[in-house]
C-alpha positions, 0 to 999 in steps of 0.5 A: 784863007785867014780861017784856014791859017787860024785852023792850021795854027790851032791844029798844029798847037794841038798836035804839038801839045804837051803833057806831065803831072800837076804840081799846085792848085787851081788857076784863075783864067778869065773871060772866054778861058774861065772854064780852064781853071784846072788846066795843069799850067804848072807843068812846063810842057803843057801847051794846050788846055782841054775842057770837055763837058758831056751833057747828054748821051748814054752808056749801055753795058749788058742789059742795062742802059744808063742815060747821062742826065747830069753833066760829066767833065773831062779836063786837063792838058795835052803835051809832048813827052820829051823822051819819047816824043809822044803826045800825052794827056796830063791830069787836071790840076785838082786831080779831077780829070774825069768828074765822078757823077753818079747817074741813076740806073733806070728801074734799079738793079731789078730793072722795074719801071712803070709801064709806058702807057701810064700817065707821065706823073704816075710813071715819075712817082713810081720810078722815083719810089723804085730808085729810092728803095733798096733796088735803086742803083747809081752808076758812076763812070770813073777814070781807071789808071793814070790820066796819061792813058787818055787819048784826045785828038781834035784832028780825028774829031774834025775829020770824023775818022779814027779815035777822037777820045780814048777813055780807060774807065771803070763803072761803080755800082752803088746802093745800100746792098752793093756797098762802096766797092762794087765795080765793073772794070778796074785800074788793072783791067779797065773798060777802054772806050775808043770814041769816034765822031765817025763811023764805028766798026763793031763786031756782030751783033752790033751794027755800025753807028755814026757820030758827028764832029759838031759845029766848029768855032775859033776865036779871033786870035786862033787861041781857042777852038770850040766844037759844040753839038757833037756826038762821040760814039762807040759800040765795039768795047767789051766789059768784064764781070762785076767785082767787090759787090756786097763787101764780105758777101761778094762771093754771093753778090757778084754772080747775082749782079752779073746775072742781072746786068748781063756780065761779062758782056763781050765786044759787040754787045755794048755801046756808049754815046757822048753828046756835048762840047769840047774846047781846046786852048793855047796854054799861054793864052789861058795863063795870060787871061789870069 
């Protein structure tokens, strides 16, 4: 019974959670709350801090599949808009709500990879040489638009039904030839991925896939909720063509990139999986730990 009351309190706090925009610098929470240093505690309406780290999974768009080899962090706060009474996500205090972590595109732009039957050491050497050359490409998932467009629902994750995290993103493709402004999606036309811990409902040809909430842990005071080992999935989103590739030569390079990647790619031909840990904490408890 006590565990149910603790869980009910935690969920109620999350559902009543607040939002707004950051005002000052980072904070210095300690102990079990140390990871919430970028929670927007200076925003009075913020009642819940959110920290999520994805250290596994992948995103596949068109003909390219990119594994998440380096952890990506989503952080900020949840709040209630006092005018509309709608739940809102608030940006991280330092502005890095979704960390920009370049991930290597296996095989580079041309998709050249060592045969699987080669010795592992030869595969590794060959693939590294490809990725270091002019055809080597990194893909970076960036937040598109304001943080308030993000949606997070711990309740949906726990019951494995509905949207757990909705992320409007744009994917930056980067190498020496593509320049620094080659994107799939934009702030005005984002790639919106509605992750679920439940079963997806994609249009054909994709088949439904199922995520998982992971293992639930609540601290003794009921002020910190942790979901670890979960898997959030989506395979029903679409993606537009690339834009801005090659700088002044984008008129020629954009179509080339689109043909190599397979863009634009309609809903039912893309997928994304996030594996890792999600934590939410009462903002008052995070403050008190400083």
